[in-house]
VOPAGU-2260 file (C-alpha; in pm, 1 decimal, decimal comma):
REM VOPAGU-2260
SITE   aa  ch    i         X         Y         Z
SITE  MET   A    0    9270,3   11254,5   10218,3
SITE  THR   A    1    9610,3   11260,8   10269,1
SITE  ASP   A    2    9841,5   11366,5    9940,2
SITE  LEU   A    3   10154,9   11143,9    9901,9
SITE  ALA   A    4   10326,6   11430,5    9861,2
SITE  ASP   A    5   10343,7   11502,8   10193,0
SITE  LEU   A    6   10480,5   11201,3   10332,8
SITE  THR   A    7   10824,1   11120,2   10403,4
SITE  ALA   A    8   11019,2   10816,3   10335,1
SITE  ALA   A    9   10965,0   10640,9   10619,7
SITE  GLU   A   10   10535,5   10678,3   10646,3
SITE  LEU   A   11   10559,9   10574,3   10225,7
SITE  LEU   A   12   10775,2   10281,7   10296,1
SITE  ASP   A   13   10501,3   10163,6   10603,0
SITE  GLY   A   14   10228,8   10223,2   10315,1
SITE  TYR   A   15   10360,4   10017,5   10051,2
SITE  ALA   A   16   10409,7    9708,4   10331,8
SITE  SER   A   17   10045,0    9708,1   10406,1
SITE  GLY   A   18    9965,4    9816,8   10082,4
SITE  GLN   A   19    9715,2   10125,0   10196,2
SITE  PHE   A   20    9916,2   10207,4    9822,2
SITE  THR   A   21   10169,2   10125,0    9557,2
SITE  PRO   A   22   10528,4   10323,4    9490,3
SITE  VAL   A   23   10288,4   10383,5    9182,0
SITE  ASP   A   24   10077,7   10608,1    9359,8
SITE  ALA   A   25   10362,1   10788,9    9511,6
SITE  THR   A   26   10565,7   10829,5    9244,1
SITE  GLU   A   27   10237,6   11046,5    9040,9
SITE  ALA   A   28   10172,3   11226,2    9356,9
SITE  ALA   A   29   10555,4   11372,3    9339,7
SITE  LEU   A   30   10511,4   11408,6    8936,1
SITE  THR   A   31   10211,7   11576,4    8999,0
SITE  ARG   A   32   10344,3   11786,0    9264,6
SITE  ILE   A   33   10640,4   11868,2    9005,9
SITE  GLU   A   34   10466,8   12023,3    8783,6
SITE  GLU   A   35   10218,4   12194,1    9018,1
SITE  ARG   A   36   10499,6   12337,6    9218,1
SITE  ASP   A   37   10819,5   12359,5    9005,7
SITE  GLY   A   38   10722,0   12648,0    8763,3
SITE  ASP   A   39   10781,7   12849,5    9021,9
SITE  LEU   A   40   11068,1   12716,3    9238,4
SITE  ASN   A   41   11312,6   12581,1    8901,2
SITE  ALA   A   42   11405,6   12305,3    9144,7
SITE  PHE   A   43   11479,8   12075,3    8883,6
SITE  VAL   A   44   11709,8   12083,0    8568,5
SITE  LEU   A   45   11533,4   11777,9    8432,1
SITE  VAL   A   46   11220,1   11535,7    8534,0
SITE  ASP   A   47   11218,4   11218,7    8343,8
SITE  ARG   A   48   10841,8   11115,0    8378,6
SITE  GLU   A   49   10854,0   10764,7    8143,4
SITE  SER   A   50   11148,9   10613,5    8307,9
SITE  ALA   A   51   11032,0   10727,8    8690,1
SITE  LEU   A   52   10652,7   10574,6    8637,5
SITE  ALA   A   53   10870,8   10263,1    8486,8
SITE  SER   A   54   11075,8   10207,8    8778,2
SITE  ALA   A   55   10832,1   10232,4    9012,0
SITE  GLN   A   56   10587,5    9965,9    8868,0
SITE  GLU   A   57   10910,8    9760,0    8877,6
SITE  SER   A   58   10937,6    9866,3    9289,7
SITE  ALA   A   59   10530,0    9753,8    9291,0
SITE  ALA   A   60   10592,7    9456,6    9142,2
SITE  ARG   A   61   10907,3    9385,5    9351,3
SITE  TRP   A   62   10596,8    9446,8    9678,7
SITE  ARG   A   63   10388,4    9239,4    9591,0
SITE  SER   A   64   10558,4    8956,9    9554,4
SITE  GLY   A   65   10779,1    9025,9    9910,8
SITE  GLU   A   66   11064,9    9043,1    9720,7
SITE  THR   A   67   11215,7    9473,5    9747,2
SITE  LEU   A   68   11579,9    9504,4    9657,4
SITE  GLY   A   69   11654,9    9751,2    9971,6
SITE  PRO   A   70   11503,2   10002,7   10215,1
SITE  GLY   A   71   11427,1   10220,8   10021,0
SITE  ASP   A   72   11221,1   10010,6    9766,6
SITE  GLY   A   73   10970,4   10226,8    9585,6
SITE  VAL   A   74   11052,4   10593,4    9727,1
SITE  PRO   A   75   11089,5   10879,6    9514,9
SITE  THR   A   76   11406,5   11053,3    9507,9
SITE  SER   A   77   11605,4   11281,5    9327,2
SITE  ILE   A   78   11956,3   11418,6    9251,9
SITE  LYS   A   79   12180,0   11723,8    9247,4
SITE  ASP   A   80   12322,6   11745,6    8888,8
SITE  ILE   A   81   12669,3   11713,4    9024,3
SITE  PHE   A   82   12663,3   11358,4    9063,2
SITE  GLY   A   83   12712,4   11136,2    8745,0
SITE  THR   A   84   12402,3   10968,5    8649,3
SITE  LYS   A   85   12408,7   10738,5    8368,8
SITE  GLY   A   86   12175,8   10802,7    8047,4
SITE  TRP   A   87   12084,7   11124,2    8242,3
SITE  PRO   A   88   12296,1   11430,1    8134,2
SITE  THR   A   89   12543,5   11642,7    8426,9
SITE  LEU   A   90   12554,2   11973,3    8362,9
SITE  ARG   A   91   12637,3   12106,8    8655,4
SITE  GLY   A   92   12489,3   12425,5    8653,8
SITE  THR   A   93   12750,8   12586,2    8382,9
SITE  THR   A   94   12733,4   12588,5    7981,5
SITE  LEU   A   95   13051,8   12378,8    7942,2
SITE  ILE   A   96   12987,6   12104,0    7979,0
SITE  ASP   A   97   12823,9   11945,0    7623,6
SITE  GLU   A   98   12463,4   11799,3    7715,0
SITE  ALA   A   99   12534,0   11530,7    7412,8
SITE  GLY   A  100   12740,6   11362,0    7700,3
SITE  PRO   A  101   12769,7   11047,3    7677,5
SITE  TRP   A  102   12671,9   10997,2    8042,3
SITE  GLU   A  103   12764,4   10605,4    8091,8
SITE  TRP   A  104   12814,7   10626,1    8421,1
SITE  ASP   A  105   12656,3   10651,9    8773,6
SITE  ALA   A  106   12817,6   10777,9    9139,9
SITE  PRO   A  107   12814,8   10556,7    9403,0
SITE  CYS   A  108   12535,3   10770,6    9599,5
SITE  VAL   A  109   12318,9   10718,1    9191,7
SITE  ALA   A  110   12405,7   10289,0    9218,8
SITE  ARG   A  111   12377,2   10256,9    9570,7
SITE  LEU   A  112   12030,5   10422,4    9526,6
SITE  ARG   A  113   11922,2   10219,8    9187,6
SITE  GLU   A  114   12046,8    9889,4    9377,5
SITE  THR   A  115   11796,0    9952,3    9666,5
SITE  GLY   A  116   11506,7   10017,9    9438,8
SITE  ALA   A  117   11419,4   10380,2    9469,9
SITE  VAL   A  118   11270,0   10617,7    9189,9
SITE  LEU   A  119   11438,6   10847,2    9075,9
SITE  LEU   A  120   11239,9   11147,8    8951,6
SITE  GLY   A  121   11559,2   11364,4    8796,9
SITE  LYS   A  122   11849,4   11616,3    8871,0
SITE  THR   A  123   11784,9   11939,6    9068,3
SITE  ALA   A  124   11942,4   12250,5    8991,8
SITE  THR   A  125   12297,1   12378,8    9131,5
SITE  PRO   A  126   12484,5   12693,5    9086,6
SITE  GLU   A  127   12760,5   12684,7    8820,6
SITE  PHE   A  128   12983,4   12380,1    8996,2
SITE  ALA   A  129   12867,9   12426,4    9278,2
SITE  TRP   A  130   13046,6   12695,9    9414,0
SITE  LYS   A  131   12881,0   12933,3    9555,9
SITE  GLY   A  132   12571,6   12945,2    9856,9
SITE  VAL   A  133   12286,8   13061,2    9652,3
SITE  THR   A  134   12122,1   12849,4    9376,0
SITE  ASP   A  135   12098,1   13067,0    9028,3
SITE  CYS   A  136   12288,5   13009,4    8662,8
SITE  SER   A  137   12287,3   13146,7    8342,5
SITE  ARG   A  138   12151,2   12777,0    8195,8
SITE  PHE   A  139   11859,4   12756,6    8406,7
SITE  GLY   A  140   11788,5   13036,8    8626,9
SITE  ALA   A  141   11745,2   13059,2    8955,0
SITE  THR   A  142   11598,2   12837,8    9263,8
SITE  SER   A  143   11296,5   12970,6    9511,5
SITE  ASN   A  144   11150,9   12942,7    9863,2
SITE  PRO   A  145   10900,0   12691,2    9900,0
SITE  TRP   A  146   10870,6   12935,4   10164,0
SITE  ASP   A  147   10835,8   13240,5    9972,5
SITE  ALA   A  148   10945,1   13234,9    9581,1
SITE  SER   A  149   11052,9   13567,4    9611,6
SITE  THR   A  150   11356,2   13480,1    9838,2
SITE  HIS   A  151   11625,1   13195,1    9767,0
SITE  ALA   A  152   11623,5   12811,7    9848,9
SITE  GLY   A  153   11988,7   12864,7    9915,3
SITE  GLY   A  154   12284,7   12648,2    9744,8
SITE  SER   A  155   12462,9   12516,0    9678,5
SITE  SER   A  156   12211,1   12208,8    9683,6
SITE  GLY   A  157   11930,4   12434,4    9680,7
SITE  GLY   A  158   11742,9   12242,6    9385,4
SITE  SER   A  159   11729,7   11976,1    9619,6
SITE  ALA   A  160   11629,5   12133,0    9946,8
SITE  ALA   A  161   11295,3   12332,0    9750,2
SITE  ALA   A  162   11227,2   11956,3    9588,9
SITE  VAL   A  163   11194,6   11781,5    9933,9
SITE  GLY   A  164   11094,1   12121,2   10085,8
SITE  ALA   A  165   10781,6   12151,6    9818,2
SITE  GLY   A  166   10711,8   11758,4    9851,1
SITE  MET   A  167   10842,5   11684,1    9535,5
SITE  GLY   A  168   11016,2   11348,0    9617,1
SITE  PRO   A  169   11052,3   11285,1   10026,8
SITE  TRP   A  170   11471,9   11254,7    9956,6
SITE  SER   A  171   11734,4   11369,8    9755,9
SITE  VAL   A  172   12094,2   11395,5    9742,3
SITE  GLY   A  173   12309,5   11682,7    9731,7
SITE  THR   A  174   12695,5   11814,1    9784,8
SITE  ASP   A  175   12870,5   12001,7   10069,6
SITE  GLY   A  176   13171,8   12186,0   10010,1
SITE  GLY   A  177   13111,9   12459,4   10270,1
SITE  GLY   A  178   12764,8   12453,8   10342,0
SITE  SER   A  179   12575,5   12293,5   10090,6
SITE  VAL   A  180   12306,4   12108,3   10181,3
SITE  ARG   A  181   12264,5   12261,6   10576,2
SITE  ILE   A  182   12245,5   12602,3   10439,8
SITE  PRO   A  183   11932,1   12549,2   10155,7
SITE  ALA   A  184   11786,0   12354,1   10459,4
SITE  SER   A  185   11838,7   12592,5   10690,1
SITE  PHE   A  186   11612,2   12818,6   10448,1
SITE  THR   A  187   11384,4   12584,9   10310,6
SITE  GLY   A  188   11270,3   12416,4   10692,1
SITE  THR   A  189   11403,8   12062,6   10560,8
SITE  VAL   A  190   11728,9   11862,1   10731,9
SITE  ALA   A  191   12021,1   11800,9   10574,6
SITE  LEU   A  192   12358,8   11607,6   10697,2
SITE  LYS   A  193   12696,1   11660,7   10605,2
SITE  PRO   A  194   12852,2   11332,8   10758,8
SITE  THR   A  195   13175,5   11273,2   10874,8
SITE  TYR   A  196   13415,5   11258,6   10557,3
SITE  GLY   A  197   13430,6   10987,3   10365,9
SITE  LEU   A  198   13120,8   10802,2   10526,1
SITE  ILE   A  199   12947,4   10876,4   10120,0
SITE  PRO   A  200   13173,9   10760,3    9868,8
SITE  MET   A  201   13250,7   11025,3    9541,9
SITE  TYR   A  202   13375,3   10965,8    9241,0
SITE  PRO   A  203   13480,9   11174,7    9062,3
SITE  SER   A  204   13683,0   11255,3    9312,7
SITE  SER   A  205   13594,2   11611,3    9384,4
SITE  PRO   A  206   13815,8   11884,6    9273,9
SITE  PHE   A  207   13769,1   12078,0    9574,5
SITE  GLY   A  208   13914,0   11813,7    9727,3
SITE  THR   A  209   13858,9   11688,3   10107,9
SITE  LEU   A  210   13619,9   11924,8   10175,1
SITE  ALA   A  211   13357,1   11814,7    9987,4
SITE  HIS   A  212   13103,0   11567,5   10085,4
SITE  ALA   A  213   12795,7   11399,1   10004,3
SITE  GLY   A  214   12480,9   11417,7   10234,7
SITE  PRO   A  215   12125,0   11312,4   10222,1
SITE  MET   A  216   11832,7   11600,3   10227,9
SITE  THR   A  217   11490,8   11507,2   10317,4
SITE  ARG   A  218   11216,0   11644,9   10569,8
SITE  THR   A  219   11284,9   11446,9   10879,5
SITE  VAL   A  220   11597,7   11319,7   11056,3
SITE  THR   A  221   11453,4   10957,1   11059,1
SITE  ASP   A  222   11470,3   11016,1   10661,6
SITE  THR   A  223   11767,1   11137,9   10687,4
SITE  ALA   A  224   11890,5   10775,8   10841,4
SITE  LEU   A  225   11721,4   10594,3   10601,0
SITE  LEU   A  226   11911,9   10765,3   10288,9
SITE  LEU   A  227   12222,2   10756,7   10472,0
SITE  ASP   A  228   12180,0   10388,9   10551,0
SITE  VAL   A  229   12152,7   10323,1   10185,3
SITE  ILE   A  230   12414,4   10546,1   10003,4
SITE  SER   A  231   12687,8   10557,3   10284,8
SITE  GLY   A  232   12963,8   10257,4   10293,9
SITE  TYR   A  233   13283,5   10191,3   10106,7
SITE  ASP   A  234   13366,3   10255,6    9711,7
SITE  PRO   A  235   13635,3   10117,3    9545,9
SITE  ARG   A  236   13637,4   10404,0    9301,7
SITE  ASP   A  237   13686,7   10626,7    9619,3
SITE  TRP   A  238   14044,8   10635,0    9743,4
SITE  SER   A  239   13897,5   10812,1   10087,0
SITE  SER   A  240   13524,4   10597,9   10109,5
SITE  LEU   A  241   13479,0   10491,6   10505,4
SITE  PRO   A  242   13445,8   10097,2   10622,1
SITE  THR   A  243   13101,0   10074,1   10514,2
SITE  PRO   A  244   12906,0   10122,1   10900,4
SITE  HIS   A  245   12835,7    9790,7   11076,6
SITE  THR   A  246   12471,2    9935,2   11211,8
SITE  SER   A  247   12240,6   10103,0   11108,2
SITE  PHE   A  248   12167,5   10440,5   11162,1
SITE  VAL   A  249   11771,7   10416,6   11159,5
SITE  GLN   A  250   11848,0   10178,2   11424,2
SITE  SER   A  251   12076,4   10457,6   11648,9
SITE  LEU   A  252   11822,8   10715,0   11628,0
SITE  GLU   A  253   11654,6   10511,2   11906,6
SITE  GLY   A  254   11776,5   10740,4   12271,3
SITE  ASP   A  255   11713,6   11088,2   12429,0
SITE  LEU   A  256   11878,1   11378,4   12545,2
SITE  LYS   A  257   11935,5   11308,2   12921,6
SITE  GLY   A  258   12293,2   11322,7   13087,2
SITE  LEU   A  259   12445,7   11399,4   12688,1
SITE  ARG   A  260   12713,3   11680,6   12724,7
SITE  ILE   A  261   12606,1   12011,2   12484,0
SITE  ALA   A  262   12840,3   12304,3   12411,7
SITE  PHE   A  263   12605,8   12568,7   12276,0
SITE  SER   A  264   12808,4   12861,6   12083,2
SITE  ALA   A  265   12545,6   13117,3   11944,3
SITE  ASP   A  266   12804,4   13241,9   11680,7
SITE  LEU   A  267   13169,2   13025,4   11669,1
SITE  GLY   A  268   13326,5   13349,8   11831,4
SITE  PHE   A  269   13322,7   13525,8   11513,6
SITE  GLY   A  270   12926,9   13548,4   11395,4
SITE  THR   A  271   12648,1   13804,3   11386,9
SITE  ASN   A  272   12287,7   13667,8   11407,6
SITE  ASP   A  273   11986,7   13839,0   11320,6
SITE  PRO   A  274   11783,5   13859,3   11636,6
SITE  GLU   A  275   11525,5   13624,1   11540,5
SITE  VAL   A  276   11744,5   13388,6   11491,8
SITE  ASP   A  277   11896,2   13438,4   11805,7
SITE  ARG   A  278   11618,6   13385,9   11957,0
SITE  LEU   A  279   11448,4   13061,8   11782,6
SITE  VAL   A  280   11808,8   12894,4   11874,0
SITE  ARG   A  281   11781,9   12985,7   12218,5
SITE  ASP   A  282   11434,1   12887,4   12220,2
SITE  ALA   A  283   11555,0   12521,6   12084,2
SITE  VAL   A  284   11856,3   12516,0   12354,7
SITE  LYS   A  285   11585,7   12566,7   12631,7
SITE  THR   A  286   11444,7   12271,2   12469,2
SITE  LEU   A  287   11751,0   12056,6   12497,6
SITE  GLU   A  288   11819,7   12119,6   12831,7
SITE  GLU   A  289   11436,6   12087,9   12918,2
SITE  GLY   A  290   11449,0   11718,0   12795,3
SITE  GLY   A  291   11762,3   11627,3   12992,1
SITE  ALA   A  292   12123,6   11776,8   12840,8
SITE  ILE   A  293   12350,5   11943,0   13016,2
SITE  VAL   A  294   12425,2   12234,6   12810,2
SITE  GLU   A  295   12686,3   12506,7   12871,8
SITE  GLU   A  296   12714,2   12797,1   12679,5
SITE  VAL   A  297   13107,3   12804,1   12510,8
SITE  ASP   A  298   13268,9   12872,9   12233,7
SITE  PRO   A  299   13492,0   12577,6   12038,3
SITE  GLY   A  300   13782,3   12863,6   12050,2
SITE  PHE   A  301   13910,8   12870,8   11693,1
SITE  GLU   A  302   13937,1   13174,3   11497,8
SITE  ASP   A  303   13779,8   13241,3   11167,8
SITE  PRO   A  304   13911,2   13047,2   10891,0
SITE  VAL   A  305   13777,1   13163,9   10601,6
SITE  GLU   A  306   14115,1   13303,3   10414,3
SITE  PRO   A  307   14217,9   12925,1   10421,3
SITE  PHE   A  308   13890,5   12841,0   10327,0
SITE  HIS   A  309   13900,0   13075,5   10037,5
SITE  VAL   A  310   14250,1   12880,6    9908,6
SITE  LEU   A  311   14143,8   12545,5    9923,1
SITE  TRP   A  312   13803,4   12651,0    9735,6
SITE  PHE   A  313   13931,9   12917,6    9524,9
SITE  THR   A  314   14214,9   12687,7    9397,2
SITE  GLY   A  315   14013,9   12408,5    9342,9
SITE  ALA   A  316   13755,6   12593,0    9142,0
SITE  GLY   A  317   14070,2   12735,5    8922,4
SITE  LYS   A  318   14123,3   12314,3    8834,6
SITE  VAL   A  319   13797,5   12244,0    8778,9
SITE  LEU   A  320   13827,1   12517,0    8450,1
SITE  GLU   A  321   14102,3   12322,8    8336,1
SITE  ALA   A  322   13957,2   12104,0    8156,8
SITE  TYR   A  323   13768,6   12329,3    7979,8
SITE  GLU   A  324   13880,0   12544,6    7664,6
SITE  ASP   A  325   14116,9   12825,6    7728,0
SITE  ASP   A  326   13832,3   13119,4    7664,9
SITE  ALA   A  327   13594,2   12896,3    7989,1
SITE  MET   A  328   13708,1   13205,7    8192,7
SITE  GLU   A  329   13546,9   13441,0    8054,1
SITE  LYS   A  330   13183,1   13251,3    8027,6
SITE  ILE   A  331   13125,4   13162,0    8415,2
SITE  ASP   A  332   12969,0   13346,4    8647,7
SITE  PRO   A  333   13118,3   13629,8    8708,5
SITE  GLY   A  334   13167,3   13579,2    9073,9
SITE  LEU   A  335   13321,9   13261,7    9079,1
SITE  ARG   A  336   13572,2   13408,7    8759,7
SITE  GLU   A  337   13653,2   13694,1    9050,2
SITE  GLY   A  338   13749,4   13415,4    9353,4
SITE  ILE   A  339   13993,4   13207,7    9090,5
SITE  GLU   A  340   14139,2   13537,5    8978,7
SITE  LYS   A  341   14223,2   13628,8    9356,5
SITE  TYR   A  342   14394,2   13313,2    9446,7
SITE  GLN   A  343   14532,3   13190,1    9122,8
SITE  ASP   A  344   14882,0   13320,8    9210,5
SITE  ALA   A  345   14860,1   13097,9    9551,8
SITE  THR   A  346   15169,1   12930,5    9603,2
SITE  ALA   A  347   15204,2   12550,6    9740,7
SITE  ARG   A  348   15346,3   12718,9   10070,4
SITE  ASP   A  349   14958,6   12909,9   10102,8
SITE  TYR   A  350   14808,0   12552,0    9992,5
SITE  LEU   A  351   14995,8   12385,4   10261,2
SITE  GLN   A  352   14911,8   12634,1   10496,2
SITE  ALA   A  353   14558,9   12649,3   10516,2
SITE  VAL   A  354   14591,2   12252,3   10509,0
SITE  GLN   A  355   14809,2   12381,6   10827,7
SITE  VAL   A  356   14528,4   12551,3   10977,9
SITE  ARG   A  357   14245,9   12283,9   10884,8
SITE  MET   A  358   14441,6   11987,0   11047,0
SITE  ASN   A  359   14501,3   12250,5   11415,6
SITE  MET   A  360   14149,8   12308,2   11369,2
SITE  GLY   A  361   14105,7   11896,5   11370,6
SITE  VAL   A  362   14365,7   11857,7   11689,5
SITE  GLN   A  363   14122,5   12183,6   11898,2
SITE  MET   A  364   13788,8   12003,7   11801,6
SITE  GLY   A  365   13925,1   11646,6   11845,6
SITE  ALA   A  366   14006,3   11789,8   12227,2
SITE  PHE   A  367   13733,9   12003,0   12218,9
SITE  HIS   A  368   13489,0   11659,7   12181,6
SITE  GLN   A  369   13635,4   11548,4   12458,7
SITE  LYS   A  370   13451,4   11717,4   12718,5
SITE  TYR   A  371   13126,1   11773,7   12474,4
SITE  ASP   A  372   12951,4   11520,2   12334,8
SITE  LEU   A  373   12867,5   11812,0   12101,5
SITE  LEU   A  374   12837,2   12182,6   11945,8
SITE  VAL   A  375   12539,0   12296,3   11858,5
SITE  THR   A  376   12501,9   12575,9   11677,4
SITE  PRO   A  377   12255,9   12799,4   11414,7
SITE  THR   A  378   12316,2   12702,6   11118,3
SITE  MET   A  379   12226,0   13062,4   10947,5
SITE  PRO   A  380   12317,3   13342,5   11094,1
SITE  ILE   A  381   12014,3   13490,1   10898,5
SITE  THR   A  382   11674,9   13374,0   10755,8
SITE  SER   A  383   11646,0   13374,4   10360,4
SITE  PHE   A  384   11657,3   13705,5   10189,7
SITE  ASP   A  385   11557,6   13774,9    9785,8
SITE  CYS   A  386   11617,0   13537,6    9474,0
SITE  SER   A  387   11723,7   13901,1    9323,4
SITE  ARG   A  388   12062,3   13963,6    9566,3
SITE  GLN   A  389   12413,2   13766,7    9599,1
SITE  SER   A  390   12309,0   13894,1   10016,5
SITE  PRO   A  391   12162,6   13980,4   10191,3
SITE  GLN   A  392   12013,9   14353,1   10166,6
SITE  GLY   A  393   12331,9   14614,5   10309,9
SITE  TRP   A  394   12533,4   14328,1   10377,7
SITE  SER   A  395   12961,4   14454,0   10378,8
SITE  SER   A  396   13035,6   14144,4   10068,8
SITE  ASP   A  397   12868,8   13956,6    9808,0
SITE  LEU   A  398   13093,0   13626,6    9836,5
SITE  TRP   A  399   12871,9   13364,5   10007,4
SITE  THR   A  400   13100,9   13295,2   10293,1
SITE  SER   A  401   13081,3   13643,8   10451,9
SITE  TRP   A  402   12680,7   13466,6   10557,7
SITE  THR   A  403   12754,6   13157,6   10627,5
SITE  PRO   A  404   12943,8   13131,9   10952,0
SITE  TYR   A  405   12900,4   12834,4   11060,7
SITE  THR   A  406   12898,2   12607,8   10750,3
SITE  TYR   A  407   13247,5   12609,2   10598,0
SITE  PRO   A  408   13429,3   12588,6   10988,3
SITE  PHE   A  409   13301,3   12227,1   10924,7
SITE  ASN   A  410   13430,4   12132,3   10616,7
SITE  MET   A  411   13770,4   12206,8   10683,5
SITE  THR   A  412   13699,6   11983,5   11002,4
SITE  GLN   A  413   13490,9   11697,0   10815,6
SITE  GLN   A  414   13297,8   11672,9   11085,4
SITE  PRO   A  415   12911,1   11515,9   11119,7
SITE  ALA   A  416   12694,1   11851,7   11080,5
SITE  VAL   A  417   12296,2   11816,9   11000,8
SITE  SER   A  418   12123,9   12107,8   11024,2
SITE  VAL   A  419   11679,6   12095,7   11199,5
SITE  PRO   A  420   11434,5   12313,9   11182,7
SITE  CYS   A  421   11363,0   12498,4   11485,7
SITE  GLY   A  422   11150,1   12765,3   11412,7
SITE  VAL   A  423   10970,2   12983,8   11171,1
SITE  ALA   A  424   11082,3   13367,9   11216,2
SITE  ASP   A  425   10847,3   13684,8   11217,0
SITE  ASN   A  426   10969,3   13706,8   10813,2
SITE  GLY   A  427   10757,9   13333,2   10740,1
SITE  LEU   A  428   11090,7   13184,4   10676,2
SITE  PRO   A  429   11287,1   12885,2   10827,8
SITE  VAL   A  430   11600,5   12871,6   11087,1
SITE  GLY   A  431   11799,4   12636,3   11132,0
SITE  LEU   A  432   11950,0   12446,7   11407,9
SITE  GLN   A  433   12308,1   12233,1   11354,7
SITE  PHE   A  434   12430,3   11967,0   11547,9
SITE  VAL   A  435   12796,5   11932,5   11505,6
SITE  GLY   A  436   12996,8   11593,8   11607,6
SITE  ALA   A  437   13315,5   11422,5   11634,1
SITE  ARG   A  438   13450,0   11289,6   11348,7
SITE  ASN   A  439   13290,0   10887,4   11250,9
SITE  GLN   A  440   13011,0   11037,9   11558,7
SITE  ASP   A  441   12700,2   11033,8   11270,2
SITE  ALA   A  442   12503,8   10821,2   11431,4
SITE  ALA   A  443   12516,4   11024,0   11758,8
SITE  VAL   A  444   12410,7   11341,4   11609,1
SITE  LEU   A  445   12114,8   11200,2   11434,3
SITE  ARG   A  446   12010,9   11053,0   11768,4
SITE  ALA   A  447   12077,3   11368,9   11981,1
SITE  ALA   A  448   11891,2   11587,7   11617,5
SITE  ALA   A  449   11606,5   11316,1   11612,7
SITE  ALA   A  450   11553,0   11373,2   12031,9
SITE  TYR   A  451   11534,2   11701,2   11928,6
SITE  GLU   A  452   11254,7   11696,9   11649,1
SITE  GLN   A  453   11054,1   11494,6   11898,0
SITE  LEU   A  454   11035,6   11763,8   12092,4
SITE  GLU   A  455   11014,7   11979,0   11922,2
SITE  GLY   A  456   10773,2   11857,6   11660,5
SITE  SER   A  457   10830,3   11966,1   11261,5
SITE  SER   A  458   10439,5   12068,0   11196,8
SITE  PHE   A  459   10611,0   12373,1   11076,4
SITE  ALA   A  460   10888,5   12259,9   10848,6
SITE  ARG   A  461   10670,2   12210,3   10567,3
SITE  PRO   A  462   10566,5   12534,6   10319,2
SITE  ARG   A  463   10208,5   12479,6   10195,6
SITE  ALA   A  464   10131,8   12557,7    9874,8
């Protein structure tokens, strides 16, 4: 018999509609999976069983009466512990925040999930203030990978990726300021989208500024589109939020790869890949060609923007700490403290020069996409690595940007980018493939990713307990 915890959101919604099972059944299955697996994975920092079951019962009654609230009614969902959630603490992985609250408002994505009737299971783990590419912190410990609990789930949305990957609810919402939904998606064999900046509103505004996006995290591209339909659209609390889309992202998934102009860059001109990653990504590109895409191997032509990214990132991180006591710097993650201290003397000129770099990259990528519909790259140059480390064995630096060269450039340009699984390396760990599109071409990115997923299948994308 199929375990409901292994079904996608789309499959659950079909089952509710047919009366095969109810949101209560699905929520109980997700909660049981949390009990079975989260002791090893540490994906959740808060689980509210009573509230989730009460919400599921209300959803079940709506399904019986034919008066559902929206396209996500009854879907078990988790929220990264960065987003404000009314009635639950939002501790952001730090000891600097008092759990007592008060916790009186919902972030836009949380409000949208409630409006559609989703069942909120709890909050998922993040490193302190979501600052790095692995998920560990002094307050809650480390989050492990469902494929191998001795390895990282990635970060900073690692709790969400581990939850989704292990069947602890098919939907989660994370944040991505430099790869934070795509890195863990690649490591855990799941799907995650960093949408065009502003498509999913955020409140309060991130101290990391316009690098920071919210993004859906799921097990399939269809589920990603379903969740994006729920949480995208204008919110007056976000000065940079885009208008509500006129068409459904799910409805936009139909189509194939025939005639699609794809640029394939194995390393963006400055990265270095593990041989297994290179092999699996090139195999995926062959699948794209066999599906009818016109593929050319070409780099987009920009230099590694890591130093300008660091200026923007760590000056933002320094801004975070202004809300806390004078001794806050002594209490935070040592790596975060080191980065803040390195860039604490950055001038307005330094900041504006970093902004100019990203503006130039945006112009360059705009021209690039006049010739190519999409850019395809590895999501990560490596598979996951040991939880006891901050970087892979023998790596030149522990700073997370040193091993994530293909994610943060597209936070600089604010382009949509989705990571989908493209195979399993010889070490038994997943590898991710990244599709990048022009700004506001989120539907095209998802459509191509869905077509690839259909051609390749995603049987490898779910670890078994």
